[in-house]
mmCIF file of the C-alpha atoms, coordinates in Angstrom:
data_MODEL
# 
_entry.id   MODEL 
# 
loop_
_atom_site.group_PDB 
_atom_site.id 
_atom_site.type_symbol 
_atom_site.label_atom_id 
_atom_site.label_alt_id 
_atom_site.label_comp_id 
_atom_site.label_asym_id 
_atom_site.label_entity_id 
_atom_site.label_seq_id 
_atom_site.pdbx_PDB_ins_code 
_atom_site.Cartn_x 
_atom_site.Cartn_y 
_atom_site.Cartn_z 
_atom_site.occupancy 
_atom_site.B_iso_or_equiv 
_atom_site.pdbx_formal_charge 
_atom_site.auth_seq_id 
_atom_site.auth_comp_id 
_atom_site.auth_asym_id 
_atom_site.auth_atom_id 
_atom_site.pdbx_PDB_model_num 
ATOM 1  C CA . UNK A 1 1  ? 2.235   4.520   24.569  1.00 0.00 ? 1  UNK A CA 1 
ATOM 2  C CA . UNK A 1 2  ? 0.202   1.365   23.866  1.00 0.00 ? 2  UNK A CA 1 
ATOM 3  C CA . UNK A 1 3  ? 0.515   -1.034  21.004  1.00 0.00 ? 3  UNK A CA 1 
ATOM 4  C CA . UNK A 1 4  ? -1.290  -0.344  17.747  1.00 0.00 ? 4  UNK A CA 1 
ATOM 5  C CA . UNK A 1 5  ? -4.008  -2.929  18.424  1.00 0.00 ? 5  UNK A CA 1 
ATOM 6  C CA . UNK A 1 6  ? -4.970  -1.307  21.708  1.00 0.00 ? 6  UNK A CA 1 
ATOM 7  C CA . UNK A 1 7  ? -4.868  2.164   20.187  1.00 0.00 ? 7  UNK A CA 1 
ATOM 8  C CA . UNK A 1 8  ? -7.188  1.087   17.363  1.00 0.00 ? 8  UNK A CA 1 
ATOM 9  C CA . UNK A 1 9  ? -9.546  -0.692  19.761  1.00 0.00 ? 9  UNK A CA 1 
ATOM 10 C CA . UNK A 1 10 ? -9.767  2.376   21.973  1.00 0.00 ? 10 UNK A CA 1 
ATOM 11 C CA . UNK A 1 11 ? -10.355 4.679   19.000  1.00 0.00 ? 11 UNK A CA 1 
ATOM 12 C CA . UNK A 1 12 ? -13.080 2.397   17.624  1.00 0.00 ? 12 UNK A CA 1 
ATOM 13 C CA . UNK A 1 13 ? -14.831 2.441   20.994  1.00 0.00 ? 13 UNK A CA 1 
ATOM 14 C CA . UNK A 1 14 ? -14.373 6.203   21.277  1.00 0.00 ? 14 UNK A CA 1 
ATOM 15 C CA . UNK A 1 15 ? -15.958 6.737   17.852  1.00 0.00 ? 15 UNK A CA 1 
ATOM 16 C CA . UNK A 1 16 ? -18.809 4.339   18.649  1.00 0.00 ? 16 UNK A CA 1 
ATOM 17 C CA . UNK A 1 17 ? -18.284 2.228   15.536  1.00 0.00 ? 17 UNK A CA 1 
ATOM 18 C CA . UNK A 1 18 ? -17.535 -1.148  17.096  1.00 0.00 ? 18 UNK A CA 1 
ATOM 19 C CA . UNK A 1 19 ? -20.691 -2.741  15.629  1.00 0.00 ? 19 UNK A CA 1 
ATOM 20 C CA . UNK A 1 20 ? -19.774 -1.580  12.118  1.00 0.00 ? 20 UNK A CA 1 
ATOM 21 C CA . UNK A 1 21 ? -16.229 -2.878  12.472  1.00 0.00 ? 21 UNK A CA 1 
ATOM 22 C CA . UNK A 1 22 ? -17.567 -6.202  13.745  1.00 0.00 ? 22 UNK A CA 1 
ATOM 23 C CA . UNK A 1 23 ? -19.952 -6.397  10.766  1.00 0.00 ? 23 UNK A CA 1 
ATOM 24 C CA . UNK A 1 24 ? -17.094 -5.861  8.304   1.00 0.00 ? 24 UNK A CA 1 
ATOM 25 C CA . UNK A 1 25 ? -15.092 -8.581  10.033  1.00 0.00 ? 25 UNK A CA 1 
ATOM 26 C CA . UNK A 1 26 ? -18.002 -11.019 9.862   1.00 0.00 ? 26 UNK A CA 1 
ATOM 27 C CA . UNK A 1 27 ? -18.605 -10.256 6.157   1.00 0.00 ? 27 UNK A CA 1 
ATOM 28 C CA . UNK A 1 28 ? -14.932 -10.976 5.428   1.00 0.00 ? 28 UNK A CA 1 
ATOM 29 C CA . UNK A 1 29 ? -14.929 -14.178 7.480   1.00 0.00 ? 29 UNK A CA 1 
ATOM 30 C CA . UNK A 1 30 ? -18.173 -15.353 5.880   1.00 0.00 ? 30 UNK A CA 1 
ATOM 31 C CA . UNK A 1 31 ? -16.771 -14.731 2.403   1.00 0.00 ? 31 UNK A CA 1 
ATOM 32 C CA . UNK A 1 32 ? -13.644 -16.766 3.155   1.00 0.00 ? 32 UNK A CA 1 
ATOM 33 C CA . UNK A 1 33 ? -15.602 -19.569 4.804   1.00 0.00 ? 33 UNK A CA 1 
ATOM 34 C CA . UNK A 1 34 ? -18.189 -19.921 2.014   1.00 0.00 ? 34 UNK A CA 1 
ATOM 35 C CA . UNK A 1 35 ? -15.445 -19.735 -0.642  1.00 0.00 ? 35 UNK A CA 1 
ATOM 36 C CA . UNK A 1 36 ? -14.048 -22.978 0.785   1.00 0.00 ? 36 UNK A CA 1 
ATOM 37 C CA . UNK A 1 37 ? -17.085 -24.718 -0.709  1.00 0.00 ? 37 UNK A CA 1 
ATOM 38 C CA . UNK A 1 38 ? -18.404 -22.476 -3.511  1.00 0.00 ? 38 UNK A CA 1 
ATOM 39 C CA . UNK A 1 39 ? -16.499 -20.446 -6.129  1.00 0.00 ? 39 UNK A CA 1 
ATOM 40 C CA . UNK A 1 40 ? -16.244 -16.806 -5.001  1.00 0.00 ? 40 UNK A CA 1 
ATOM 41 C CA . UNK A 1 41 ? -17.565 -15.527 -8.326  1.00 0.00 ? 41 UNK A CA 1 
ATOM 42 C CA . UNK A 1 42 ? -20.920 -17.255 -7.666  1.00 0.00 ? 42 UNK A CA 1 
ATOM 43 C CA . UNK A 1 43 ? -21.820 -15.304 -4.519  1.00 0.00 ? 43 UNK A CA 1 
ATOM 44 C CA . UNK A 1 44 ? -21.225 -12.081 -2.609  1.00 0.00 ? 44 UNK A CA 1 
ATOM 45 C CA . UNK A 1 45 ? -21.627 -11.616 1.118   1.00 0.00 ? 45 UNK A CA 1 
ATOM 46 C CA . UNK A 1 46 ? -23.404 -8.265  1.166   1.00 0.00 ? 46 UNK A CA 1 
ATOM 47 C CA . UNK A 1 47 ? -23.840 -7.390  4.827   1.00 0.00 ? 47 UNK A CA 1 
ATOM 48 C CA . UNK A 1 48 ? -24.242 -8.448  8.428   1.00 0.00 ? 48 UNK A CA 1 
ATOM 49 C CA . UNK A 1 49 ? -26.915 -6.759  10.513  1.00 0.00 ? 49 UNK A CA 1 
ATOM 50 C CA . UNK A 1 50 ? -28.905 -7.836  13.576  1.00 0.00 ? 50 UNK A CA 1 
ATOM 51 C CA . UNK A 1 51 ? -27.458 -11.347 13.450  1.00 0.00 ? 51 UNK A CA 1 
ATOM 52 C CA . UNK A 1 52 ? -28.295 -11.946 9.785   1.00 0.00 ? 52 UNK A CA 1 
ATOM 53 C CA . UNK A 1 53 ? -25.700 -12.465 7.057   1.00 0.00 ? 53 UNK A CA 1 
ATOM 54 C CA . UNK A 1 54 ? -27.043 -11.365 3.659   1.00 0.00 ? 54 UNK A CA 1 
ATOM 55 C CA . UNK A 1 55 ? -25.660 -13.160 0.623   1.00 0.00 ? 55 UNK A CA 1 
ATOM 56 C CA . UNK A 1 56 ? -26.323 -12.390 -3.038  1.00 0.00 ? 56 UNK A CA 1 
ATOM 57 C CA . UNK A 1 57 ? -26.026 -15.338 -5.417  1.00 0.00 ? 57 UNK A CA 1 
ATOM 58 C CA . UNK A 1 58 ? -26.036 -15.765 -9.182  1.00 0.00 ? 58 UNK A CA 1 
ATOM 59 C CA . UNK A 1 59 ? -28.507 -18.635 -9.267  1.00 0.00 ? 59 UNK A CA 1 
ATOM 60 C CA . UNK A 1 60 ? -31.007 -20.528 -7.204  1.00 0.00 ? 60 UNK A CA 1 
ATOM 61 C CA . UNK A 1 61 ? -28.768 -23.591 -7.368  1.00 0.00 ? 61 UNK A CA 1 
ATOM 62 C CA . UNK A 1 62 ? -26.006 -21.667 -5.583  1.00 0.00 ? 62 UNK A CA 1 
ATOM 63 C CA . UNK A 1 63 ? -28.539 -20.508 -2.979  1.00 0.00 ? 63 UNK A CA 1 
ATOM 64 C CA . UNK A 1 64 ? -29.595 -24.106 -2.414  1.00 0.00 ? 64 UNK A CA 1 
ATOM 65 C CA . UNK A 1 65 ? -25.987 -25.222 -2.154  1.00 0.00 ? 65 UNK A CA 1 
ATOM 66 C CA . UNK A 1 66 ? -25.240 -22.563 0.482   1.00 0.00 ? 66 UNK A CA 1 
ATOM 67 C CA . UNK A 1 67 ? -28.313 -23.590 2.473   1.00 0.00 ? 67 UNK A CA 1 
ATOM 68 C CA . UNK A 1 68 ? -27.281 -27.254 2.184   1.00 0.00 ? 68 UNK A CA 1 
ATOM 69 C CA . UNK A 1 69 ? -23.770 -26.402 3.390   1.00 0.00 ? 69 UNK A CA 1 
ATOM 70 C CA . UNK A 1 70 ? -24.996 -24.130 6.193   1.00 0.00 ? 70 UNK A CA 1 
ATOM 71 C CA . UNK A 1 71 ? -24.162 -26.607 8.985   1.00 0.00 ? 71 UNK A CA 1 
ATOM 72 C CA . UNK A 1 72 ? -20.563 -26.774 7.698   1.00 0.00 ? 72 UNK A CA 1 
ATOM 73 C CA . UNK A 1 73 ? -20.186 -23.000 7.365   1.00 0.00 ? 73 UNK A CA 1 
ATOM 74 C CA . UNK A 1 74 ? -19.074 -21.818 10.789  1.00 0.00 ? 74 UNK A CA 1 
ATOM 75 C CA . UNK A 1 75 ? -19.053 -18.028 11.080  1.00 0.00 ? 75 UNK A CA 1 
ATOM 76 C CA . UNK A 1 76 ? -20.956 -17.267 14.264  1.00 0.00 ? 76 UNK A CA 1 
ATOM 77 C CA . UNK A 1 77 ? -22.578 -19.233 17.031  1.00 0.00 ? 77 UNK A CA 1 
ATOM 78 C CA . UNK A 1 78 ? -25.836 -18.883 15.117  1.00 0.00 ? 78 UNK A CA 1 
ATOM 79 C CA . UNK A 1 79 ? -25.752 -18.801 11.339  1.00 0.00 ? 79 UNK A CA 1 
ATOM 80 C CA . UNK A 1 80 ? -28.760 -16.896 10.090  1.00 0.00 ? 80 UNK A CA 1 
ATOM 81 C CA . UNK A 1 81 ? -28.417 -16.507 6.343   1.00 0.00 ? 81 UNK A CA 1 
ATOM 82 C CA . UNK A 1 82 ? -30.578 -14.433 4.015   1.00 0.00 ? 82 UNK A CA 1 
ATOM 83 C CA . UNK A 1 83 ? -29.910 -15.191 0.361   1.00 0.00 ? 83 UNK A CA 1 
ATOM 84 C CA . UNK A 1 84 ? -30.963 -12.977 -2.533  1.00 0.00 ? 84 UNK A CA 1 
ATOM 85 C CA . UNK A 1 85 ? -30.509 -13.967 -6.159  1.00 0.00 ? 85 UNK A CA 1 
ATOM 86 C CA . UNK A 1 86 ? -28.779 -11.391 -8.343  1.00 0.00 ? 86 UNK A CA 1 
ATOM 87 C CA . UNK A 1 87 ? -29.066 -11.204 -12.105 1.00 0.00 ? 87 UNK A CA 1 
ATOM 88 C CA . UNK A 1 88 ? -25.896 -10.638 -14.121 1.00 0.00 ? 88 UNK A CA 1 
# 
């Protein structure tokens, strides 16, 4: 019997959901990384698909701040960010 990590990895591959699991991991990492610079209540990392991280923000100033900080936000080898403003 293998360890739990190997069992999960094999099951993920068997189910064909490795891309979805990777996307969830990237969304979580992006949220933590951006929260180092911007309050978490001002943005939400919505998704990761085809190399693009989608982020919803409360204001255009937050969007500008994220774009300004982009070189400091290390999530992937290439950081492609798509930012949408949300109204609350």
